[in-house]
Every structure is written in structure tokens, then in C-alpha cells.
C-alpha positions as CSV (number, residue, x, y, z in Angstrom):
1,M,123.8,122.2,117.3
2,L,125.8,119.1,117.2
3,V,129.6,119.2,117.2
4,I,131.5,116.1,116.3
5,G,135.2,115.7,116.8
6,K,137.3,112.5,116.5
7,N,135.6,109.9,118.8
8,R,133.6,112.7,120.6
9,V,130.1,114.0,120.3
10,Q,129.3,117.2,122.1
11,Y,125.9,119.0,122.2
12,A,125.9,122.8,122.4
13,R,122.5,122.9,124.1
14,N,119.9,120.5,125.4
15,P,121.8,117.2,125.4
16,P,119.6,114.2,124.8
17,E,118.1,112.7,127.9
18,V,119.7,109.3,128.8
19,R,117.0,106.7,128.1
20,G,115.2,105.9,131.3
21,A,117.3,108.3,133.5
22,R,114.1,110.0,134.6
23,I,113.1,106.9,136.7
24,M,116.3,107.1,138.8
25,E,116.0,111.0,138.9
26,E,112.6,110.5,140.4
27,L,114.0,108.2,143.1
28,V,116.9,110.4,143.9
29,A,114.7,113.4,144.2
30,R,112.4,111.5,146.4
31,L,115.3,110.5,148.7
32,V,116.5,114.1,148.8
33,A,113.0,115.3,149.7
34,N,111.9,112.6,152.1
35,V,115.1,111.6,153.8
36,G,117.0,114.9,153.6
37,V,120.2,113.5,152.1
38,E,122.3,115.4,149.5
39,R,121.8,114.5,145.9
40,G,125.3,113.0,145.4
41,A,124.9,110.9,148.6
42,A,121.4,109.7,147.4
43,E,122.9,108.6,144.0
44,K,125.7,106.7,145.7
45,A,123.3,105.1,148.1
46,V,121.0,103.9,145.4
47,G,124.0,102.5,143.5
48,I,125.2,100.7,146.7
49,I,121.7,99.3,147.4
50,L,121.3,98.0,143.8
51,D,124.8,96.5,143.9
52,F,124.0,94.8,147.2
53,L,120.8,93.4,145.8
54,R,122.7,92.1,142.7
55,K,125.4,90.5,144.7
56,E,123.4,89.1,147.6
57,G,120.0,88.4,146.0
58,P,118.9,85.7,143.6
59,P,120.9,86.6,140.5
60,D,118.0,86.3,137.9
61,K,115.5,88.1,140.1
62,A,117.9,90.9,141.1
63,Q,118.9,91.5,137.5
64,A,115.3,91.5,136.4
65,L,114.7,94.3,139.0
66,I,117.6,96.3,137.7
67,D,116.5,95.8,134.1
68,R,113.0,97.2,135.0
69,L,114.4,100.3,136.6
70,P,115.8,102.3,133.7
71,G,118.9,104.3,134.7
72,A,119.8,101.7,137.4
73,E,122.8,100.4,135.3
74,A,124.2,103.9,135.2
75,L,124.1,104.3,139.0
76,L,125.6,100.8,139.3
77,A,128.4,101.8,137.0
78,K,129.1,104.9,139.0
79,Q,129.1,102.8,142.2
80,S,131.6,100.3,140.8
81,E,134.0,103.1,139.8
82,G,134.4,104.1,143.4
83,G,135.7,100.6,144.3
84,G,135.5,99.2,147.8
85,G,139.0,99.3,149.0
86,M,141.2,96.3,150.0
87,F,139.3,95.7,153.2
88,S,135.8,96.3,152.1
89,M,133.2,93.9,153.6
90,G,130.3,92.5,151.8
91,G,126.7,91.7,152.8
92,I,124.3,94.0,154.5
93,M,126.9,95.4,156.9
94,G,129.2,96.2,154.0
95,A,126.4,98.0,152.2
96,G,125.6,100.0,155.3
97,T,129.3,100.9,155.8
98,K,129.6,102.1,152.2
99,M,126.6,104.3,152.6
100,M,127.9,105.8,155.8
101,A,131.2,106.4,154.1
102,A,129.2,108.3,151.4
103,G,128.0,110.6,154.2
104,L,124.8,109.1,155.5
105,S,124.0,108.6,159.1
106,M,122.8,105.2,160.4
107,S,119.2,106.5,160.4
108,Q,119.6,107.9,156.9
109,V,121.0,104.5,155.7
110,Q,117.8,102.8,157.1
111,A,115.5,105.5,155.6
112,V,117.2,105.4,152.2
113,T,117.0,101.6,152.1
114,R,113.3,101.6,153.1
115,E,112.5,104.3,150.6
116,T,114.4,102.6,147.7
117,I,112.7,99.3,148.3
118,A,109.3,101.0,148.6
119,Y,110.0,102.7,145.3
120,A,111.0,99.5,143.7
121,R,107.7,97.9,144.9
122,E,105.7,100.7,143.4
123,K,107.5,100.4,140.0
124,I,107.8,96.6,139.6
125,G,105.4,95.1,142.2
126,E,105.4,93.6,145.6
127,D,105.9,90.0,144.5
128,A,109.0,90.6,142.5
129,V,110.7,92.7,145.2
130,G,109.4,90.4,148.0
131,E,111.2,87.5,146.4
132,I,114.5,89.3,146.4
133,V,114.1,90.7,150.0
134,G,113.0,87.4,151.3
135,A,116.0,85.6,149.8
136,I,118.6,87.9,151.6
137,P,119.1,87.1,155.2
138,G,118.5,90.0,157.5
139,L,117.2,92.4,154.9
140,S,113.5,92.2,155.8
141,Q,114.2,93.7,159.2
142,F,115.4,96.9,157.5
143,V,112.6,97.3,155.0
């Protein structure tokens, strides 16, 4: 049953799956299972990592990665809603700090980053991810 109000659509049962959301669901579930982080923290961490790659990596290659991971834009949008605060730092340290603020320990930050990059390699290939990782100073030592 579909109920339509002014500027609003609401599904009584079984709302349609967001196109491609399953890819990100798979990654988030993997982080919960393999790293032991809570679901909300895993979602935030993936958004932070993707945002970091977009800002610090080669723009065309980073965007191609994001485009090839359906559901990534939704996590990025959630990440940007949170903001960074007036004194937020950028770069790899800023991403780590944001993930720790989301509730991850330092070892979980490293494990989530490794797992997310490994997942991206599986989905889009070593060459594409390697070009991004290689272009960001210091990232290769974490993944």
C-alpha cells in the first residue's frame, strides 16, 4: 500500500530498497562481524573513510571509486551532516580522530580502514584502489 500526502510518500510495508544500498550493507555487516564495532559506528567510519579518500586522493579516481560502490553517496551524505566542528583537522589524522569520536578505538580505526580498503579492492580491483592509496601520503602504512 502506498500512501501519498503533499510532498511525502510513505510505504505501509516493505519500502523499496535503495538502489545499491546492499553493497554498503554488506560492508557494514562485514565490519560489525570482523572488527566488532557497532553498526552505527561502522556506518560513520565508512562515511569518514570515503570522505577522506574523496578529499585527499586524486579527485577523478576517488570519485570513480565512490561511483562504483553503490550506496556510498548515502553514507557520505550522512557523514557530512555530522559536520566536523570549528577545529576539525584534515588528512589522515583528522579521519582517525573523527572515527575515534564516533566510538572506535585506535586498533578498531586501523582494522576498519584495512577492511574497507580490502573490500574496495575486491569490488573494483587492486589497480584502481592502489592508485588512490598510493597518491595519499602515509595511507599505505595503514592498509
